VOMAR-859051 format. One line per 2 residues: number of its first residue (from 1); their letters; for each residue x, y, z negated of N, C-alpha, C. Coordinates in steps of 0.05 Angstrom, whole numbers. Each point is the difference from the previous one (the first is absolute). Layout:
<rs>
NUM) a) X Y Z X Y Z X Y Z; ...
</rs>
This chain:
<rs>
1) mt) 120 -234 398 30 1 -2 11 -28 -1; 18 -7 17 16 -24 -3 29 9 -4
3) at) 10 -4 -24 26 12 -8 20 -21 -6; 25 8 4 23 -16 -10 19 17 -14
5) ag) 21 -13 -13 19 17 -14 13 21 19; 6 22 -11 10 23 15 28 -4 10
7) pv) 8 18 18 26 -3 14 23 13 -14; -5 13 -23 21 15 -13 22 -19 -9
9) vg) 24 4 7 23 -18 -6 12 9 -26; 8 -21 -15 17 6 -25 -17 7 -23
11) ll) -27 0 2 -16 6 -24 -6 -26 -16; -2 3 -25 -7 -22 -17 -28 -10 6
13) eq) -4 -25 4 -27 -11 3 -13 -2 -26; -26 7 -1 -15 -1 -25 -22 -21 2
15) ar) -2 -17 -21 -21 -20 0 -26 15 -4; -21 -13 9 -27 10 -5 -5 2 -30
17) qp) -10 21 -10 -5 2 -29 -29 -1 -6; -9 -14 -22 -26 0 -9 -9 29 -7
19) cn) -24 7 7 -11 27 -6 -14 -1 -26; 14 -4 -22 -13 -6 -25 -19 21 -10
21) dr) 7 25 5 -17 22 -11 -26 4 15; -4 -15 23 -24 4 14 -19 -25 -1
23) rd) 9 -20 -15 -16 -24 -2 -28 6 -11; -19 -15 10 -28 4 -8 -2 -4 -31
25) lv) -15 17 -12 -4 -1 -29 -20 -20 -7; -17 -9 18 -20 -21 -5 11 -27 4
27) iq) 0 -16 -21 10 -28 1 -23 -19 0; -1 -17 20 -22 -18 3 9 -27 -14
29) as) -18 -12 -15 5 -26 -12 0 -22 21; 17 -20 -3 2 -22 19 -25 -16 -3
31) dd) -11 -11 23 -23 -16 -1 6 -28 -10; 25 -9 2 5 -27 -8 17 -1 -26
33) as) -1 22 -16 13 0 -25 -9 -22 -18; 17 -11 -16 -7 -22 -18 -15 12 -23
35) pv) -21 -14 -12 -15 10 -22 19 4 -24; -5 19 -16 15 7 -24 -18 2 -23
37) ap) 7 -10 -23 -15 2 -24 -7 29 -7; -23 6 -9 -8 28 -7 19 14 -18
39) av) 10 -16 -20 19 13 -19 25 10 14; 9 -16 18 25 8 15 -7 25 19
41) mn) -23 -2 14 -7 21 17 -2 28 -15; -9 -2 -24 -4 25 -16 27 13 -6
43) nq) 22 -16 1 27 12 -5 14 9 25; -12 -5 22 14 8 26 -8 28 8
45) pq) 19 15 12 -6 26 11 -20 -2 21; -20 18 0 -21 -1 20 7 16 24
47) pp) -8 -9 24 7 15 24 -15 27 0; 11 21 11 -13 26 1 -27 -2 15
49) kp) -19 15 -9 -25 0 15 3 16 26; -17 -7 19 2 14 26 -7 30 -4
51) fv) 12 16 18 -5 28 0 -28 4 13; -19 13 -15 -26 3 10 -5 26 14
53) vv) -11 0 24 -7 25 13 -30 2 2; -11 21 -12 -29 5 0 -5 24 18
55) rg) -17 -3 20 -3 21 19 -28 13 -2; 0 26 -5 -26 15 1 -14 1 -26
57) ea) -15 21 -4 -16 3 -23 -21 -21 -3; -11 -9 23 -22 -18 1 9 -30 -1
59) sa) 26 -5 -2 9 -28 1 -13 -18 -22; -4 -24 8 -12 -19 -19 22 -13 -17
61) eh) 24 6 5 24 -10 -15 2 15 -26; 0 -15 -23 1 12 -25 25 -8 -17
63) al) 20 -10 13 25 -11 -14 14 24 -15; -3 24 11 15 22 -13 -18 18 -17
65) dg) -24 -8 -5 -17 16 -18 12 1 -28; -1 23 -12 10 3 -28 30 5 0
67) av) 12 5 22 30 4 1 8 28 -7; 24 3 -6 13 27 0 11 6 27
69) va) -9 22 12 8 4 28 20 25 2; 19 -5 17 18 22 8 -11 11 26
71) ig) -7 25 1 -14 12 24 20 16 15; -1 -4 28 16 17 17 0 -10 29
73) nf) 11 15 18 3 -9 28 22 -21 3; 21 4 -18 23 -18 -1 13 -5 27
75) dg) 3 21 16 13 -4 25 31 -2 -6; 10 -22 5 28 -7 -6 5 -15 -26
77) vh) -19 1 -18 3 -13 -26 27 7 -12; 7 25 -1 26 10 -8 3 0 -30
79) rg) 22 10 -9 6 0 -30 -19 16 -16; -9 23 12 -21 16 -13 -26 -16 -3
81) hr) -8 -14 21 -23 -17 -2 3 -22 -21; 24 -10 -1 5 -23 -18 -1 9 -30
83) av) 6 26 -4 -3 11 -27 -30 -1 -8; -18 6 18 -28 0 -5 -9 -30 -4
85) ia) 10 -17 17 -7 -29 -3 10 -11 -27; 24 9 -9 11 -9 -25 -18 9 -22
87) aa) -11 24 1 -18 10 -21 -25 -18 -1; -10 -7 24 -24 -17 1 6 -27 -12
89) la) 23 -12 7 7 -26 -11 3 2 -31; 12 21 -10 4 2 -29 -27 2 -14
91) ra) -18 17 11 -27 4 -12 -15 -27 2; 1 -13 22 -13 -26 3 9 -20 -19
93) ka) 26 -1 -5 12 -19 -20 -12 6 -27; -1 26 -8 -9 9 -26 -30 -8 -4
95) ls) -15 1 21 -29 -6 0 -6 -28 7; 19 -16 6 -3 -28 9 -18 -1 24
97) rp) 5 17 20 -17 1 24 19 -4 24; -11 -7 22 17 0 25 6 29 9
99) aa) 20 3 16 7 26 12 -3 -3 30; -9 21 12 -3 0 29 5 27 12
101) al) 5 2 25 2 25 14 -27 6 13; -7 25 0 -24 9 14 10 19 22
103) tf) -2 -7 25 11 16 21 -20 4 23; 8 15 21 -20 8 20 12 -6 28
105) ep) -18 -9 18 6 -4 28 -24 8 16; 5 14 22 26 10 9 11 22 -19
107) hp) 23 8 4 12 21 -15 -18 25 1; -7 13 -21 -18 23 0 8 21 21
109) rr) 25 5 4 9 19 19 -10 -7 28; -1 -25 6 -10 -10 26 -30 7 2
111) ff) -15 -2 -21 -28 7 2 -4 30 4; 14 16 -15 -3 29 1 12 13 25
113) rp) 22 -12 10 13 10 23 5 -23 20; -22 -10 13 3 -25 17 18 3 23
115) dg) 3 25 11 18 3 22 28 9 -6; 5 4 -26 27 8 -8 18 -24 -4
117) pl) 26 4 4 20 -21 -5 1 -8 -29; 4 -25 -5 3 -9 -28 21 -23 0
119) fr) 24 6 -9 22 -19 -3 -4 -15 -26; -13 -24 2 -3 -15 -24 24 -16 -6
121) lt) 8 1 -26 24 -16 -9 -7 -30 1; -25 -7 -6 -9 -26 -1 -28 -2 11
123) de) -4 -19 18 -28 -5 9 -14 -15 -23; -26 -7 4 -15 -12 -21 12 -26 -9
125) ra) 8 -17 20 12 -26 -8 25 3 -15; 17 18 9 26 3 -15 -4 11 -28
127) kl) -20 19 -2 -6 11 -26 -10 -22 -19; -17 -17 9 -12 -21 -18 22 -20 -7
129) rl) 18 -7 19 21 -19 -6 19 12 -22; 5 26 2 17 12 -21 -15 1 -26
131) la) -25 7 -1 -15 1 -24 -1 -28 -12; -2 -21 16 -3 -27 -11 26 -10 -14
133) at) 21 15 3 25 -8 -12 7 17 -25; -20 17 -9 5 17 -22 -10 -11 -28
135) gl) -13 -22 1 -12 -10 -24 -29 4 -4; -13 16 19 -28 4 0 -15 -25 6
137) sg) -25 -2 -9 -16 -23 6 -14 1 27; -3 26 10 -12 2 26 -3 30 7
139) ai) -15 5 22 -4 27 10 -30 2 8; -10 24 -5 -27 8 9 4 18 23
141) vl) -9 -6 24 3 17 23 -26 12 8; -2 26 -4 -24 14 6 3 13 28
143) rf) -22 -3 16 1 12 27 -4 31 -4; 20 15 10 -3 29 -2 -17 9 24
145) da) -24 6 -4 -18 8 22 -16 24 -10; -19 9 16 -16 23 -7 -15 -4 -26
147) al) -10 -24 -5 -15 -6 -25 17 4 -25; 26 -12 2 17 3 -23 9 29 -4
149) as) 7 13 23 10 27 -1 -21 19 -11; -25 -6 3 -22 18 -10 -7 -5 -29
151) ls) 11 -20 -13 -6 -5 -28 11 23 -17; -15 9 -18 10 19 -20 19 -15 -19
153) ah) 16 15 -14 18 -13 -19 -16 -16 -22; -22 13 -8 -18 -14 -20 -10 -26 11
155) df) -11 0 25 -10 -25 12 21 -20 5; 24 8 7 23 -19 4 4 -15 -26
157) ia) 1 14 -22 4 -13 -27 -23 -18 -6; -26 11 4 -23 -14 -9 -6 -24 18
159) rv) 2 4 26 -9 -22 19 22 -20 6; 24 11 3 22 -19 9 15 -11 -24
161) ll) 12 17 -16 15 -9 -23 -15 -16 -21; -23 11 -6 -15 -13 -23 -21 -19 9
163) ar) -20 9 17 -21 -19 7 9 -23 16; 19 5 18 8 -22 18 23 -16 -12
165) fi) 21 13 -9 24 -15 -9 4 -1 -29; -16 14 -15 0 -2 -30 27 3 -11
167) va) 15 20 10 29 1 -8 3 3 -30; 22 -12 -10 7 3 -28 19 24 -3
169) gv) 13 8 21 19 22 0 8 8 27; 12 24 1 9 11 26 27 13 -5
171) ai) 19 -5 19 26 13 0 3 17 27; 8 24 -4 2 18 24 25 17 -3
173) gf) 9 11 23 21 19 0 -9 28 -9; 18 17 -8 -6 25 -12 -15 19 20
175) df) 3 -5 26 -12 17 21 -23 -13 15; -11 -23 -12 -21 -14 14 -26 16 -3
177) hf) -14 4 23 -26 13 0 -20 -18 16; -24 2 -6 -20 -19 13 -27 14 1
179) gl) -17 -12 15 -28 10 2 -2 21 22; -25 8 6 -4 21 20 15 25 -5
181) nr) 14 9 21 17 24 -2 22 -3 -21; 7 -25 -6 22 -5 -19 -6 14 -27
183) ag) -25 0 -8 -8 14 -24 8 -15 -25; 4 -26 1 7 -16 -23 30 2 -6
185) sp) 7 12 -23 29 3 -8 7 -22 -20; 26 -3 -5 8 -18 -22 -12 7 -27
187) dy) -2 25 -6 -12 8 -25 -30 -7 -1; -14 3 22 -28 -7 1 -3 -30 -4
189) la) 17 -16 14 -3 -28 -4 6 -9 -28; 20 12 -14 6 -6 -27 -24 6 -19
191) aq) -12 23 5 -23 8 -16 -23 -19 3; -5 -9 25 -21 -19 5 6 -27 -13
193) ga) 26 -8 2 8 -25 -12 -6 0 -31; 8 22 -12 -5 2 -29 -30 -1 -6
195) kl) -16 13 16 -29 2 -3 -14 -28 6; 9 -14 21 -14 -23 9 14 -27 -8
197) gf) 22 2 -13 12 -24 -12 20 -16 16; 14 13 18 22 -14 14 27 17 -4
199) av) 21 -15 -1 26 12 -5 10 15 25; 14 22 -2 12 14 22 29 7 -6
201) di) 18 -10 17 29 7 -3 7 17 24; 11 24 -6 10 18 21 30 0 0
203) vp) 11 -9 22 29 -3 2 13 26 10; 20 11 -13 13 24 9 16 -3 26
205) rf) 8 22 11 16 0 24 24 -18 -2; 5 -17 19 23 -18 0 21 12 18
207) ed) 25 3 -10 22 12 15 23 -18 0; 17 4 21 26 -13 1 20 21 5
209) ag) 18 4 -20 21 20 1 -11 27 7; -23 6 -12 -13 27 6 -18 1 23
211) rp) 0 -22 17 -17 0 24 -27 -15 -7; -22 13 8 -25 -14 -4 -3 -24 18
213) vr) -8 -23 -13 -4 -23 16 -28 0 10; -3 6 26 -26 2 13 3 -11 28
215) sg) -23 -6 11 -1 -11 28 12 20 21; -6 25 -4 9 21 19 30 0 4
217) pi) 15 4 -23 29 0 3 12 -25 11; -13 -23 -5 10 -26 11 -5 1 31
219) ra) -22 9 8 -5 2 30 20 19 13; 6 21 -14 20 20 11 27 -13 2
221) al) 8 -16 -20 26 -12 0 2 -21 23; -21 -15 4 0 -19 23 0 14 26
223) aa) -14 22 3 0 15 25 28 11 6; 17 5 -20 26 10 4 21 -22 1
225) gr) -8 -24 -2 19 -22 0 15 -6 -26; -10 13 -22 13 -2 -26 -12 -24 -14
227) ia) 8 -24 10 -11 -24 -10 7 -5 -30; 24 4 -9 7 -4 -27 -17 17 -18
229) ea) -4 26 7 -15 18 -17 -30 -12 -1; -11 -7 22 -28 -11 1 -2 -24 -17
231) nt) 20 -19 2 -1 -24 -16 4 5 -30; 16 19 -6 2 7 -29 -27 10 -12
233) ll) -13 17 15 -26 10 -9 -21 -22 -1; 0 -18 20 -18 -21 0 5 -21 -22
235) gy) 25 -5 -5 7 -22 -19 5 -26 13; -2 -1 28 5 -24 14 6 9 29
237) pw) 12 -18 17 4 8 28 -27 3 15; -2 23 14 -24 4 15 -1 -20 22
239) fv) -25 -11 6 -2 -21 20 -25 4 17; 0 -13 23 -23 -2 17 -5 -29 7
241) sg) -24 -6 7 -7 -27 8 -15 0 27; 3 -21 15 -14 -2 26 6 -26 14
243) nv) -16 -4 21 4 -24 16 21 6 22; 17 -21 5 21 4 20 -14 -3 27
245) ih) 7 20 19 -11 1 26 21 -3 21; -8 -6 24 19 -4 21 10 28 9
247) gd) 26 1 7 12 25 10 9 -5 29; 19 17 8 10 -3 28 24 -18 3
249) kr) 7 -13 -23 22 -19 -1 28 13 5; 2 25 0 26 13 6 21 -6 -22
251) gr) -10 0 -25 18 -7 -22 13 -27 4; -14 -19 10 11 -27 5 23 2 21
253) el) -5 16 20 20 3 21 26 12 -11; -4 17 -21 24 14 -12 13 -17 -22
255) gy) -11 -23 -5 10 -18 -21 -12 6 -28; -21 17 -1 -14 6 -24 -31 -4 3
257) pt) -8 -25 0 -29 -6 2 -14 12 -24; -22 13 4 -14 15 -22 -28 -9 -4
259) an) -9 2 -24 -28 -3 -8 -12 28 1; -20 3 17 -12 28 6 -27 2 -14
261) mr) -3 25 -12 -25 6 -14 -10 27 9; -25 3 3 -13 26 5 -12 11 -26
263) ld) 12 22 -10 -10 11 -25 -22 20 5; -13 8 -22 -22 20 1 10 24 14
265) pd) -15 12 19 9 22 15 6 25 -17; -12 1 -24 7 21 -19 24 -5 -18
267) cg) 13 -22 4 25 -6 -16 21 23 5; 7 12 -22 17 24 3 30 -7 -5
269) lk) 7 -25 0 29 -7 -5 17 12 22; 23 10 -7 18 12 19 9 -22 19
271) hg) 1 7 26 11 -19 20 29 -4 -4; 9 -24 2 29 -6 -3 5 -29 -7
273) iy) 24 -6 -8 10 -26 -6 2 -4 -30; -9 -23 -9 -2 -5 -30 11 -28 -6
275) av) 11 -3 -25 5 -26 -12 -25 -8 -13; -9 -26 7 -26 -9 -9 3 -28 -12
277) rv) -20 -8 -16 -3 -28 -9 -28 -8 8; -1 -24 11 -25 -9 13 -11 -24 -16
279) gv) -25 1 -8 -13 -23 -12 -16 -16 22; 9 -25 2 -14 -18 20 -9 -24 -16
281) ge) -27 -3 -6 -9 -20 -17 12 2 -28; 15 -21 -9 11 1 -26 30 6 1
283) rc) 10 9 24 28 5 3 5 30 5; 24 9 -7 9 26 7 25 -1 19
285) yd) 1 17 19 23 2 18 9 29 1; 26 4 -1 10 26 5 0 7 29
287) gv) 0 26 5 -1 8 29 5 29 4; -1 7 26 2 29 7 -24 6 18
289) as) -10 24 -3 -25 7 15 3 27 14; -14 2 22 -2 26 14 -29 8 0
291) fg) -7 24 -9 -27 10 1 -1 25 18; -16 0 21 -1 22 17 -7 -7 29
293) rr) 10 16 19 -8 -2 28 21 -11 19; 23 -9 -12 22 -10 17 7 19 22
295) pm) 12 22 -5 6 21 20 19 -10 22; 16 -20 -6 18 -10 20 -15 -12 24
297) fd) -24 -10 -5 -15 -13 23 -26 15 5; -5 23 -14 -21 17 8 -28 -14 -1
299) qg) -5 -16 -20 -25 -15 -2 -23 17 -9; 4 17 -20 -22 17 -9 -17 -12 -23
301) tv) -6 -26 2 -17 -12 -22 17 -3 -25; -12 9 -22 14 -2 -26 -2 -29 -11
303) ll) 21 -12 -5 1 -28 -11 21 -2 -22; -5 -19 -17 19 -9 -19 12 -26 11
305) ev) 26 0 4 14 -24 12 20 -9 -22; -2 -24 -8 15 -12 -22 17 -23 10
307) fl) 27 2 -4 17 -23 5 8 -12 -26; -7 -26 -3 5 -15 -25 26 -14 2
309) fd) 18 4 -19 24 -14 -1 -3 -30 -6; 15 -16 14 2 -28 -7 -28 -14 0
311) fa) -16 7 19 -27 -11 3 -3 -14 27; -13 -23 0 -7 -14 25 -29 -9 -3
313) gd) -17 9 19 -28 -7 -2 -17 17 17; -25 -6 1 -20 15 15 -19 14 -19
315) ly) -1 27 2 -17 15 -20 -24 12 13; -5 -5 26 -22 14 13 -26 -7 -15
317) ge) -16 21 -6 -25 -3 -13 1 -3 -30; 25 -3 -11 4 -2 -29 -3 26 -14
319) mi) -11 0 -24 -1 24 -17 26 1 -15; 15 22 1 24 3 -14 0 26 -16
321) dv) 17 1 -21 4 25 -17 28 10 6; 2 26 7 26 12 4 6 22 -20
323) af) 20 -4 -18 6 19 -20 25 16 9; -1 26 -3 20 17 9 19 8 -23
325) le) 26 -6 4 19 4 -23 19 23 5; 8 5 25 19 22 4 -3 10 29
327) wi) 3 26 2 1 14 26 29 -3 10; 2 -5 27 26 -3 13 5 23 19
329) rp) -18 6 18 5 22 19 -26 7 15; -1 22 13 -23 8 17 1 -16 27
331) er) -22 1 14 0 -10 28 17 18 17; 12 -12 21 16 15 18 3 -16 27
333) tf) 9 15 20 6 -14 24 30 -4 3; 8 -19 17 28 -6 5 7 2 29
335) at) 25 4 6 9 3 29 -5 -27 15; 5 -23 -13 -3 -25 12 -13 -20 -18
337) ve) -9 -22 11 -12 -22 -18 21 -12 -16; 25 -2 9 22 -10 -15 5 17 -25
339) dl) -1 26 3 2 18 -23 -21 -5 -20; -24 -3 10 -23 -7 -18 5 -25 -16
341) vr) 9 -21 13 4 -26 -13 22 4 -21; 21 15 6 22 4 -20 -12 14 -24
343) rm) -17 19 5 -11 15 -23 -20 -19 -15; -14 -17 13 -18 -19 -13 16 -19 -18
345) ne) 24 -9 10 17 -16 -18 9 15 -25; 6 26 4 7 15 -24 -23 4 -18
347) da) -23 4 11 -25 3 -17 -5 -25 -16; 5 -24 13 -5 -24 -15 21 -4 -23
349) ql) 24 8 5 20 -1 -22 -8 18 -23; -8 24 7 -8 19 -22 -24 -9 -15
351) ar) -19 -13 14 -25 -11 -13 8 -23 -18; 19 -18 9 6 -22 -17 15 10 -26
353) aa) 16 20 3 13 10 -24 -20 13 -19; -19 16 10 -19 12 -17 -17 -21 -14
355) la) -8 -21 15 -17 -21 -12 15 -17 -20; 26 -4 4 14 -16 -19 4 15 -26
357) aa) -2 27 0 2 15 -24 -26 0 -16; -22 -11 12 -27 -1 -13 -12 -27 6
359) pd) 13 -22 -10 -8 -27 9 -28 -8 -7; -12 12 -22 -26 -8 -9 -21 21 5
361) af) 6 21 15 -19 21 4 -23 -8 19; -24 -1 -11 -24 -6 17 -24 5 -18
363) pr) -21 11 11 -24 6 -16 -13 -25 -13; -9 1 -24 -13 -22 -12 -30 3 9
365) lg) -10 -23 11 -26 0 13 -16 -23 -11; -27 4 -4 -16 -21 -10 -18 -9 24
367) qv) -15 -20 -6 -18 -12 20 -28 11 -3; -11 8 22 -28 10 0 -15 -12 23
369) sl) -26 -3 -4 -18 -9 22 -17 23 9; 3 7 25 -15 23 11 -26 -9 14
</rs>
């Protein structure tokens, strides 16, 4: 994408804004820093430690051994998940231990139903970046394969939790089940914890105004274009990430050059026009986006096309984050290209107004190394 400021006349120009909530949580010390006396250094706040990712039961990495772990798939890292994470953090603080997430890749549903659709709220990278901003020290990512699926609940505790990771405690949701045939229940885990000497915290159902906060209702809200509802349940604006690819340059011809992304084929987001905020490096830009097949031009390929307000530059090949803040309208065809452009101008005005009402809305993301 090579973009310039848009053609909409009479709209207030917005300066580029720093994307403060997405800044990396890992702070590197300067190589040329002046030496400081030890007594002074002891009084200075220390930079946060890097978020550690340990992969697999057989990993040689032991940085998270002895941690209190929050266990779950954590698709979306929504408010219900964060209640489990908060329980792990509280227990870890009480025990003076690190806290970590223990999660699974691929999503277990993908293993059990490999040919079925799976609308993931967050891919692995997005999930880890969200987890890295919760205060956890790291994440243990277990490969969900036939070997893991065949472990009994007893063996999962004995071999994974205790023998490999020597957990000091576990936090789970009230409906978490594990082991072969999901035989391991929260009550079973609590009983084994009492017997074997590790703490177990079972977090009750988390609700918002009587609605259970779960990944399923969030997927359903996104599929219906109910962005505000999905974001309320998530606790942050839902976002996608991807590399900017070349398109057919038609947006440029219409005065709206776009950054194009191809999302996962199973993405269930409703096709239509959205107000978005885009993270590019350390900056955020407001914008308007179209997700769908562009029926006006009968292209067929599903793309996310994002027009950034007040941006000039080349984004081809860049990794960007696109956060969805408000639904504007569904896709539709127009009698003429001129009618389409008039409607695009109106869409841009509506998007600017929606984004101005939420100037700081953007997911808080940490830095991870994959």
